All heavy atoms as an XYZ file, in Angstrom:
696
protein
N      95.007     60.414     66.083
C      95.685     60.265     67.341
C      94.722     60.576     68.478
O      93.842     61.416     68.357
C      96.884     61.212     67.424
C      97.972     60.917     66.411
S      99.372     62.016     66.617
C     100.104     61.332     68.059
N      94.940     59.935     69.578
C      94.107     60.173     70.742
C      94.674     61.327     71.558
O      95.874     61.431     71.759
C      94.054     58.925     71.627
C      93.322     57.794     70.937
O      92.509     58.038     70.064
N      93.608     56.582     71.352
N      93.803     62.185     72.028
C      94.229     63.290     72.878
C      94.528     62.749     74.272
O      93.812     61.881     74.768
C      93.133     64.348     72.946
N      95.575     63.244     74.900
C      95.874     62.763     76.251
C      94.787     63.197     77.219
O      94.306     64.336     77.189
C      97.209     63.414     76.592
C      97.310     64.584     75.688
C      96.534     64.230     74.451
N      94.359     62.295     78.075
C      93.322     62.609     79.045
C      93.968     63.092     80.329
O      94.999     62.592     80.748
C      92.459     61.374     79.345
O      93.311     60.342     79.829
C      91.736     60.911     78.099
N      93.363     64.073     80.946
C      93.905     64.606     82.194
C      93.158     63.977     83.365
O      92.059     63.444     83.224
C      93.769     66.122     82.228
O      92.401     66.479     82.209
N      93.755     64.053     84.521
C      93.139     63.487     85.708
C      91.938     64.324     86.141
O      91.018     63.811     86.763
C      94.155     63.414     86.830
N      91.940     65.598     85.809
C      90.877     66.498     86.210
C      90.090     66.921     84.974
O      90.670     67.317     83.971
C      91.510     67.714     86.863
C      90.631     68.390     87.858
C      91.425     69.345     88.694
N      91.437     70.649     88.039
C      91.947     71.725     88.586
N      92.534     71.660     89.742
N      91.901     72.873     87.956
N      88.763     66.899     85.024
C      87.980     67.335     83.858
C      88.014     68.848     83.713
O      88.428     69.571     84.620
C      86.566     66.852     84.186
C      86.525     66.799     85.666
C      87.924     66.423     86.102
N      87.557     69.341     82.571
C      87.476     70.777     82.349
C      86.427     71.403     83.244
O      85.546     70.720     83.781
N      86.486     72.713     83.390
C      85.571     73.404     84.301
C      84.106     73.231     83.907
O      83.239     73.108     84.765
C      85.895     74.896     84.331
C      87.195     75.223     85.001
C      87.553     76.698     84.849
N      86.474     77.619     85.172
C      86.223     78.104     86.387
N      86.983     77.742     87.384
N      85.242     78.942     86.586
N      83.803     73.228     82.623
C      82.408     73.179     82.182
C      81.930     71.779     81.825
O      80.802     71.619     81.370
C      82.214     74.113     80.986
C      82.318     75.562     81.406
O      81.861     75.936     82.479
N      82.926     76.379     80.578
N      82.742     70.776     82.048
C      82.328     69.401     81.787
C      81.521     68.881     82.975
O      81.617     69.403     84.084
C      83.552     68.523     81.556
C      84.299     68.876     80.289
C      85.520     67.999     80.083
O      85.715     67.023     80.849
O      86.288     68.291     79.174
N      80.726     67.838     82.759
C      79.982     67.253     83.881
C      80.939     66.713     84.944
O      82.010     66.217     84.649
C      79.192     66.116     83.245
C      79.171     66.414     81.799
C      80.400     67.193     81.495
N      80.528     66.826     86.190
C      81.371     66.383     87.301
C      81.476     64.856     87.297
O      80.480     64.160     87.106
C      80.783     66.860     88.617
S      81.892     66.605     90.008
N      82.680     64.316     87.505
C      82.847     62.862     87.495
C      82.240     62.169     88.711
O      82.126     60.946     88.729
C      84.365     62.676     87.466
C      84.921     63.929     88.018
C      83.957     65.013     87.655
N      81.789     62.933     89.715
C      81.204     62.291     90.892
C      79.790     61.791     90.625
O      79.227     61.054     91.422
C      81.216     63.241     92.089
S      80.035     64.604     91.970
N      79.194     62.209     89.497
C      77.870     61.720     89.126
C      76.736     62.580     89.627
O      75.577     62.164     89.579
N      77.009     63.789     90.088
C      75.947     64.649     90.609
C      75.111     65.269     89.499
O      74.017     65.754     89.757
C      76.544     65.757     91.470
O      77.338     66.622     90.670
N      75.638     65.293     88.274
C      74.923     65.905     87.168
C      75.188     67.399     87.046
O      74.682     68.037     86.121
N      75.943     67.972     87.961
C      76.275     69.383     87.902
C      77.589     69.571     87.160
O      78.327     68.630     86.922
C      76.400     69.934     89.319
C      75.105     69.828     90.091
C      75.282     70.102     91.562
N      75.755     71.460     91.791
C      76.159     71.903     92.963
N      76.157     71.104     94.008
N      76.583     73.145     93.098
N      77.885     70.838     86.803
C      79.171     71.133     86.185
C      80.271     70.951     87.223
O      80.060     71.127     88.420
C      79.212     72.571     85.661
C      78.379     72.801     84.434
C      78.568     74.212     83.947
C      77.777     74.459     82.687
N      77.992     75.814     82.181
N      81.469     70.610     86.743
C      82.604     70.363     87.633
C      82.933     71.602     88.453
O      83.221     71.519     89.638
C      83.804     69.917     86.802
C      85.062     69.699     87.594
C      85.163     68.676     88.518
C      86.162     70.524     87.409
C      86.318     68.482     89.252
C      87.319     70.336     88.123
C      87.399     69.306     89.045
O      88.545     69.120     89.760
N      82.851     72.800     87.836
C      83.218     74.023     88.551
C      82.235     74.352     89.667
O      82.581     75.047     90.610
C      83.348     75.197     87.585
C      82.043     75.639     86.938
C      82.287     76.778     85.984
C      81.015     77.191     85.269
N      81.279     78.244     84.298
N      81.004     73.853     89.581
C      80.011     74.130     90.608
C      79.934     73.017     91.646
O      79.249     73.161     92.641
C      78.631     74.311     89.970
C      78.564     75.502     89.062
C      77.269     75.560     88.278
O      76.582     74.557     88.136
N      76.956     76.734     87.762
N      80.635     71.914     91.403
C      80.510     70.767     92.294
C      81.807     70.491     93.055
O      81.893     70.730     94.250
C      80.079     69.546     91.483
S      79.711     68.100     92.482
N      82.816     69.987     92.379
C      84.012     69.478     93.054
C      85.288     70.274     92.786
O      86.347     69.903     93.290
C      84.251     68.025     92.646
S      82.954     66.912     93.221
N      85.236     71.353     92.008
C      86.446     72.101     91.672
C      87.115     72.678     92.908
O      88.320     72.536     93.098
C      86.132     73.206     90.669
C      87.303     74.100     90.276
C      88.350     73.279     89.535
C      86.842     75.259     89.424
N      86.358     73.320     93.791
C      86.939     73.943     94.989
C      87.586     72.888     95.886
O      88.674     73.106     96.427
C      85.868     74.709     95.748
N      86.937     71.748     96.031
C      87.483     70.681     96.867
C      88.787     70.161     96.284
O      89.772     69.965     97.004
C      86.466     69.538     96.971
C      86.958     68.340     97.754
C      85.947     67.224     97.743
C      85.913     66.640     96.343
N      85.195     65.403     96.219
N      88.821     69.951     94.966
C      90.036     69.452     94.319
C      91.172     70.467     94.395
O      92.330     70.099     94.577
C      89.752     69.086     92.866
C      88.902     67.830     92.746
O      88.729     67.122     93.758
O      88.411     67.567     91.627
N      90.869     71.759     94.265
C      91.910     72.782     94.360
C      92.472     72.860     95.771
O      93.668     73.063     95.962
C      91.362     74.145     93.920
C      91.192     74.262     92.426
C      90.665     75.616     92.000
O      90.176     76.380     92.849
O      90.749     75.893     90.796
N      91.625     72.665     96.792
C      92.089     72.657     98.172
C      93.033     71.489     98.413
O      94.085     71.641     99.039
C      90.897     72.581     99.140
O      90.006     73.655     98.865
C      91.340     72.658    100.585
N      92.679     70.314     97.891
C      93.545     69.141     98.037
C      94.869     69.337     97.299
O      95.930     68.959     97.805
C      92.831     67.893     97.520
C      91.642     67.412     98.353
C      90.930     66.273     97.637
C      92.082     66.999     99.736
N      94.826     69.935     96.116
C      96.052     70.163     95.347
C      96.953     71.170     96.059
O      98.176     71.006     96.086
C      95.707     70.660     93.942
N      96.373     72.210     96.665
C      97.168     73.205     97.392
C      97.835     72.565     98.609
O      99.000     72.852     98.914
C      96.283     74.378     97.818
N      97.108     71.690     99.294
C      97.690     71.004    100.451
C      98.829     70.095    100.015
O      99.866     70.017    100.692
C      96.612     70.203    101.174
N      98.671     69.423     98.883
C      99.729     68.543     98.378
C     100.966     69.352     97.978
O     102.095     68.930     98.235
C      99.217     67.736     97.187
N     100.761     70.535     97.373
C     101.899     71.388     97.014
C     102.633     71.880     98.257
O     103.856     71.951     98.285
C     101.424     72.582     96.184
C     101.088     72.243     94.747
C     100.910     73.490     93.903
N      99.915     74.394     94.433
C      98.628     74.380     94.119
N      98.176     73.489     93.259
N      97.788     75.252     94.646
N     101.873     72.196     99.320
C     102.487     72.669    100.558
C     103.336     71.566    101.191
O     104.460     71.817    101.627
C     101.404     73.125    101.531
C     101.937     73.681    102.819
C     100.820     74.154    103.714
C     101.379     74.692    105.024
N     100.315     75.085    105.941
N     102.817     70.343    101.209
C     103.571     69.227    101.772
C     104.824     68.966    100.940
O     105.913     68.740    101.480
C     102.683     67.959    101.851
C     103.507     66.726    102.157
C     101.598     68.150    102.889
N     104.701     69.028     99.620
C     105.853     68.801     98.746
C     106.922     69.877     98.970
O     108.116     69.583     98.968
C     105.423     68.777     97.287
N     106.513     71.113     99.181
C     107.469     72.191     99.429
C     108.175     71.991    100.768
O     109.377     72.238    100.889
C     106.759     73.540     99.404
N     107.431     71.540    101.786
C     108.046     71.284    103.089
C     109.047     70.141    103.008
O     110.112     70.199    103.611
C     106.965     70.983    104.123
C     106.126     72.194    104.494
C     104.959     71.855    105.395
O     104.736     70.657    105.685
O     104.256     72.790    105.812
N     108.708     69.101    102.270
C     109.619     67.964    102.110
C     110.870     68.405    101.359
O     111.989     68.040    101.721
C     108.913     66.793    101.383
C     109.902     65.731    100.962
C     107.837     66.202    102.280
N     110.696     69.218    100.317
C     111.848     69.697     99.549
C     112.740     70.583    100.411
O     113.968     70.526    100.318
C     111.376     70.461     98.318
N     112.143     71.394    101.273
C     112.933     72.262    102.143
C     113.662     71.445    103.210
O     114.783     71.779    103.595
C     112.037     73.297    102.804
N     113.036     70.376    103.667
C     113.656     69.543    104.698
C     114.803     68.715    104.137
O     115.766     68.422    104.841
C     112.617     68.624    105.328
N     114.722     68.347    102.867
C     115.764     67.517    102.267
C     116.830     68.331    101.547
O     117.730     67.757    100.952
C     115.150     66.515    101.272
O     114.468     67.238    100.252
C     114.202     65.573    101.973
N     116.727     69.659    101.609
C     117.727     70.503    100.949
C     119.065     70.337    101.657
O     119.142     70.218    102.874
C     117.296     71.962    100.974
N     120.140     70.346    100.884
C     121.478     70.189    101.431
C     121.934     71.529    101.988
O     122.009     72.525    101.256
C     122.460     69.705    100.343
C     123.867     69.590    100.892
C     121.988     68.392     99.755
N     122.249     71.609    103.286
C     122.689     72.885    103.849
C     124.108     73.220    103.407
O     124.948     72.352    103.215
C     122.632     72.645    105.367
C     122.744     71.164    105.519
C     122.129     70.561    104.278
N     124.362     74.512    103.251
C     125.678     75.001    102.865
C     126.404     75.409    104.134
O     125.851     76.097    104.987
C     125.540     76.212    101.910
C     126.891     76.772    101.563
C     124.776     75.801    100.674
N     127.659     74.995    104.267
C     128.414     75.328    105.474
C     128.692     76.822    105.532
O     129.036     77.448    104.538
C     129.735     74.561    105.484
C     129.547     73.075    105.712
C     130.873     72.371    105.911
O     131.804     73.020    106.416
O     130.944     71.199    105.550
N     128.519     77.405    106.707
C     128.806     78.824    106.898
C     127.659     79.725    106.506
O     127.772     80.933    106.566
N     126.543     79.165    106.098
C     125.411     79.988    105.682
C     124.164     79.539    106.432
O     123.228     79.028    105.857
C     125.205     79.891    104.174
N     124.162     79.723    107.742
C     123.028     79.312    108.541
C     121.937     80.363    108.471
O     122.160     81.527    108.751
C     123.458     79.111    109.989
C     124.450     77.976    110.157
C     124.866     77.824    111.603
O     124.152     78.323    112.484
O     125.908     77.217    111.839
N     120.744     79.959    108.082
C     119.619     80.864    108.019
C     119.688     81.865    106.885
O     118.880     82.758    106.806
N     120.651     81.742    106.013
C     120.797     82.674    104.895
C     120.420     81.940    103.623
O     120.899     80.850    103.359
C     122.249     83.200    104.789
C     122.397     84.119    103.602
C     122.642     83.892    106.070
N     119.536     82.555    102.859
C     119.146     81.942    101.597
C     120.277     82.090    100.588
O     121.120     82.971    100.700
C     117.879     82.601    101.060
C     116.661     82.333    101.936
C     115.399     82.875    101.320
O     115.369     83.049    100.092
O     114.459     83.120    102.065
N     120.279     81.221     99.602
C     121.320     81.262     98.580
C     121.237     82.590     97.826
O     120.160     83.058     97.477
C     121.153     80.105     97.616
N     122.380     83.201     97.594
C     122.421     84.479     96.896
C     122.140     84.267     95.415
O     122.516     83.254     94.831
C     123.789     85.131     97.073
N     121.459     85.217     94.819
C     121.159     85.141     93.400
C     122.444     85.350     92.610
O     123.337     86.088     93.035
C     120.140     86.210     93.022
N     122.578     84.707     91.472
C     123.787     84.913     90.676
C     123.868     86.360     90.208
O     122.848     86.994     89.940
C     123.609     83.962     89.493
C     122.154     83.672     89.438
C     121.647     83.793     90.840
N     125.070     86.917     90.123
C     125.188     88.325     89.714
C     124.763     88.517     88.265
O     124.944     87.643     87.427
C     126.680     88.617     89.900
C     127.342     87.287     89.809
C     126.358     86.297     90.371
N     124.202     89.684     88.011
C     123.772     89.996     86.651
C     124.962     90.440     85.815
O     125.928     90.986     86.327
C     122.750     91.126     86.654
C     121.415     90.730     87.172
C     120.445     91.858     86.958
N     119.100     91.422     87.291
C     118.042     92.173     87.125
N     118.161     93.384     86.653
N     116.860     91.717     87.442
N     124.845     90.220     84.529
C     125.877     90.687     83.612
C     125.798     92.211     83.544
O     124.723     92.800     83.650
C     125.661     90.098     82.234
N     126.930     92.903     83.374
C     126.878     94.364     83.301
C     126.120     94.823     82.060
O     126.092     94.144     81.036
C     128.353     94.774     83.236
C     129.073     93.559     82.779
C     128.283     92.382     83.257
N     125.498     95.989     82.184
C     124.727     96.528     81.075
C     125.657     96.959     79.953
O     126.736     97.506     80.187
C     123.918     97.726     81.562
C     122.898     98.199     80.578
C     122.010     99.248     81.207
C     120.965     99.712     80.209
N     120.087    100.718     80.786
N     125.224     96.710     78.728
C     126.032     97.056     77.565
C     126.201     98.567     77.463
O     125.235     99.314     77.513
C     125.373     96.514     76.299
C     126.099     96.874     75.048
N     127.322     96.361     74.731
C     125.773     97.716     74.027
C     127.719     96.862     73.569
N     126.797     97.682     73.123
N     127.441     99.035     77.335
C     127.737    100.468     77.231
C     127.995    100.825     75.769
O     128.760    100.158     75.091
C     128.975    100.824     78.062
C     128.809    100.544     79.548
C     127.760    101.445     80.175
O     127.655    102.618     79.836
N     126.981    100.877     81.082
N     127.344    101.879     75.300
C     127.560    102.337     73.933
C     128.348    103.635     73.961
O     128.307    104.382     74.939
C     126.222    102.579     73.212
O     125.484    103.548     73.943
C     125.419    101.296     73.105
N     129.048    103.925     72.888
C     129.836    105.149     72.786
C     128.942    106.260     72.251
O     128.863    106.501     71.055
C     131.032    104.941     71.879
N     128.215    106.939     73.148
C     127.329    108.031     72.778
C     127.611    109.212     73.708
O     126.929    109.424     74.702
C     125.865    107.603     72.894
C     125.502    106.461     71.966
C     124.083    105.992     72.168
O     123.426    106.344     73.134
N     123.599    105.196     71.241
N     128.642    110.024     73.377
C     129.023    111.105     74.289
C     127.939    112.159     74.471
O     127.896    112.815     75.504
C     130.266    111.687     73.640
C     130.206    111.272     72.231
C     129.475    109.972     72.205
N     127.051    112.356     73.515
C     126.020    113.372     73.633
C     124.979    113.004     74.673
O     124.282    113.854     75.181
C     125.341    113.602     72.278
C     124.662    112.385     71.749
C     123.383    111.990     72.002
C     125.218    111.400     70.905
N     123.105    110.822     71.366
C     124.225    110.425     70.664
C     126.442    111.219     70.310
C     124.430    109.312     69.879
C     126.627    110.101     69.516
C     125.639    109.171     69.308
N     124.875    111.747     75.040
C     123.888    111.333     76.032
C     124.324    111.743     77.430
O     123.488    111.899     78.309
C     123.698    109.822     75.986
C     123.250    109.370     74.633
C     122.045    108.624     74.487
N     121.133    108.418     75.555
C     120.312    107.416     75.579
N     120.352    106.502     74.630
N     119.439    107.286     76.531
N     125.624    111.921     77.654
C     126.103    112.283     78.981
C     126.030    113.779     79.224
O     126.039    114.216     80.364
C     127.550    111.811     79.161
C     127.637    110.308     79.148
O     126.684    109.636     79.488
N     128.774    109.773     78.748
N     125.988    114.618     78.166
C     126.036    116.067     78.318
C     124.768    116.577     79.003
O     124.816    117.121     80.102
C     126.215    116.730     76.967
N     123.613    116.442     78.380
C     122.335    116.867     78.951
C     121.279    115.872     78.529
O     121.490    115.053     77.637
C     121.928    118.260     78.453
O     121.768    118.195     77.041
C     122.928    119.323     78.824
N     120.150    115.980     79.124
C     119.079    115.060     78.765
C     118.386    115.491     77.469
O     117.613    114.740     76.908
C     118.059    114.980     79.896
O     117.474    116.250     80.105
N     118.626    116.735     77.002
C     117.960    117.214     75.796
C     118.926    117.356     74.628
O     118.646    118.079     73.677
C     117.282    118.546     76.077
C     116.158    118.430     77.081
C     115.431    119.723     77.283
N     114.985    120.369     76.075
C     113.819    120.133     75.468
N     112.993    119.259     75.968
N     113.493    120.800     74.384
N     120.046    116.727     74.642
C     120.972    116.820     73.526
C     121.968    117.950     73.736
O     122.332    118.289     74.845
N     122.392    118.595     72.638
C     123.409    119.632     72.720
C     122.834    120.989     73.090
O     123.547    121.870     73.526
C     124.144    119.753     71.384
C     124.989    118.557     71.081
C     124.639    117.688     70.074
C     126.135    118.292     71.816
C     125.416    116.586     69.793
C     126.915    117.206     71.542
C     126.556    116.336     70.532
N     121.533    121.218     72.913
C     120.932    122.523     73.147
C     120.394    122.569     74.573
O     119.516    121.793     74.927
C     119.784    122.777     72.148
C     119.169    124.148     72.368
C     120.278    122.630     70.728
N     120.916    123.500     75.392
C     120.377    123.586     76.755
C     118.982    124.195     76.728
O     118.655    125.013     75.862
C     121.373    124.484     77.483
C     122.038    125.253     76.413
C     122.029    124.390     75.190
N     118.155    123.823     77.664
C     116.783    124.300     77.711
C     116.738    125.726     78.241
O     117.423    126.065     79.215
C     115.972    123.390     78.615
C     114.526    123.741     78.651
C     113.743    122.714     79.392
N     112.332    123.050     79.290
C     111.385    122.465     79.952
N     111.677    121.482     80.771
N     110.138    122.822     79.813
N     115.933    126.543     77.620
C     115.784    127.935     78.037
C     114.917    127.981     79.292
O     113.946    127.250     79.429
C     115.126    128.740     76.928
O     114.862    130.047     77.374
N     115.255    128.903     80.201
C     114.489    129.033     81.431
C     113.509    130.191     81.374
O     112.752    130.396     82.309
C     115.435    129.227     82.627
O     116.238    130.369     82.398
C     116.292    128.010     82.838
N     113.538    130.997     80.281
C     112.613    132.118     80.164
C     111.253    131.605     79.694
O     111.175    130.587     78.995
C     113.144    133.150     79.153
O     113.333    132.504     77.884
C     114.447    133.739     79.627
N     110.180    132.271     80.086
C     108.849    131.819     79.653
C     108.661    131.994     78.151
O     109.318    132.806     77.517
C     107.884    132.693     80.439
C     108.675    133.860     80.906
C     110.109    133.419     80.969
N     107.789    131.211     77.583
C     107.543    131.291     76.136
C     106.856    132.594     75.749
O     107.135    133.154     74.711
C     106.688    130.118     75.686
C     107.390    128.809     75.790
C     106.513    127.722     75.299
N     107.171    126.448     75.494
C     107.095    125.453     74.647
N     106.378    125.562     73.572
N     107.703    124.328     74.887
N     105.934    133.025     76.568
C     105.227    134.284     76.279
C     105.498    135.249     77.409
O     105.423    134.884     78.585
C     103.733    134.059     76.172
C     103.301    133.330     74.947
C     101.795    133.272     74.861
C     101.333    132.591     73.607
N      99.872    132.543     73.520
N     105.808    136.472     77.051
C     105.997    137.501     78.057
C     104.902    138.543     77.821
O     104.766    139.070     76.731
C     107.363    138.137     77.943
N     104.139    138.870     78.817
C     103.061    139.812     78.651
C     101.761    139.100     78.335
O     101.720    137.902     78.127
N     100.712    139.844     78.258
C      99.415    139.197     78.046
C      98.591    139.833     76.956
O      97.491    140.271     77.200
N      99.119    139.966     75.757
C      98.329    140.578     74.698
C      97.691    139.527     73.844
O      98.161    138.673     73.272
C      99.157    141.458     73.783
O      99.740    142.499     74.466
């Protein structure tokens, strides 16, 4: 089977412009600049053609609500963070021998 060819060569392949240099050292930056400009124009067109919602001027669409977190029946987790035994507040060693 033939591998699909991409419009842009790999970074380390020879540049298609015929300079004899690697693509990343020759035309990569120029092509990325053109692609970024095309993405910006596409985003502006998509924003301009978006259907406005009545009553929501200047407000972005709200994210859908999240499902509630699953609750388990573990009563010991609510008592203390260390289980059933409360933590002692006295120092471990008293004195300095």
